VEXLOLO-56957 format. One line per 8 residues: number of its first residue (from 0); for each residue x, z, y of C-alpha. Coordinates in Angstrom, 2 decimals, always signed. Each point is the difference from the previous one (the first is absolute). Example, Ala and Ser with C-alpha at 12.3 -4.5 7.8 and 13.67 -1.06 7.14 Angstrom:
! residues 2
0	+12.30/+7.80/-4.50 | +1.37/-0.66/+3.44
This chain:
! residues 82
0	+12.98/+3.97/-13.59 | -1.63/+2.07/-3.02 | -0.24/-2.31/-2.82 | -1.25/+0.21/-3.59 | +0.21/-2.14/-2.97 | -3.02/+0.63/-1.97 | +0.88/-0.98/-3.71 | -3.03/-0.55/-2.04
8	+1.73/-0.34/-3.23 | +0.27/+2.24/-2.73 | +3.50/-0.51/-0.93 | +2.92/+1.10/+1.78 | +2.30/-2.83/-1.21 | -2.47/-2.61/+0.80 | +0.76/-3.01/+2.46 | -2.57/+1.03/+2.19
16	+1.63/+3.39/+0.54 | +3.08/-2.01/+0.73 | -1.14/-1.88/+2.70 | -2.14/+3.18/+1.28 | +4.23/+1.63/+0.48 | +0.54/-3.40/+1.18 | -2.12/+0.48/+2.95 | +1.26/+2.97/+1.04
24	+3.45/-0.71/-0.40 | -0.55/-2.95/+2.55 | -1.99/+1.87/+2.42 | +2.90/+2.67/-0.07 | -2.05/+2.70/+0.02 | -3.14/+1.00/-2.21 | -1.84/+1.26/-3.39 | -0.76/-1.40/-3.26
32	-3.23/+1.75/-1.17 | -0.53/-0.21/-3.85 | -4.00/+0.12/-0.48 | +0.91/+0.72/-3.72 | +1.37/+3.04/+1.11 | -3.21/+1.34/+1.53 | -3.29/+1.24/-2.13 | -1.56/-3.23/-0.65
40	-3.84/+2.14/+0.50 | +0.86/+1.30/+3.25 | +1.55/-3.23/+1.06 | -4.14/-1.84/+0.41 | -1.03/+3.46/+1.09 | -1.61/+1.13/-3.31 | +1.11/+3.55/+0.47 | +2.44/+1.40/+2.66
48	+4.10/+0.60/-0.61 | +1.94/+1.08/+2.85 | +2.94/-2.54/-0.97 | -2.18/-2.57/+0.59 | -1.68/+1.70/+3.19 | +3.38/+0.31/+1.72 | +0.94/-3.55/-1.42 | -3.13/-1.72/+1.90
56	+0.61/+2.31/+2.91 | +3.70/-1.67/+0.39 | -1.45/-3.39/-0.74 | -2.38/+0.58/+2.99 | +2.56/+0.56/+2.11 | +2.37/-2.70/-0.95 | +1.00/-2.91/+2.42 | +0.62/-2.55/-2.35
64	-1.59/+0.16/-3.37 | +1.16/-2.83/-2.88 | -2.24/-0.28/-3.33 | +2.00/-1.16/-3.29 | -2.08/-0.56/-2.78 | +0.87/-1.84/-3.02 | -1.72/-3.11/-1.29 | -1.89/-0.22/-3.14
72	-2.11/-2.02/-1.75 | -2.72/+2.19/+0.66 | -0.90/+1.26/+3.82 | +1.63/+2.47/+2.52 | +1.11/+3.25/-2.43 | -2.62/+2.64/+0.09 | +2.81/+2.57/+1.89 | -0.05/-2.22/+2.97
80	-3.44/-0.64/+0.05 | -1.89/+2.47/+2.31
């Protein structure tokens, strides 16, 4: 099984990051991906970035993909929209 928990929170100390980490711990394997660690312009495809390209290739091969996003008073954060 290839599991990725994608954290859309910009804060590494957030509850959202803790939830993504808990998912991996409960599964016993996997990887937390913090979208804040990647080029924000490349995530929605505005320009190319080799790190984002590698991430997208890895996510495409995942057998389980968990998206974890913070809840704000506004809609979904931009980092998890595209």
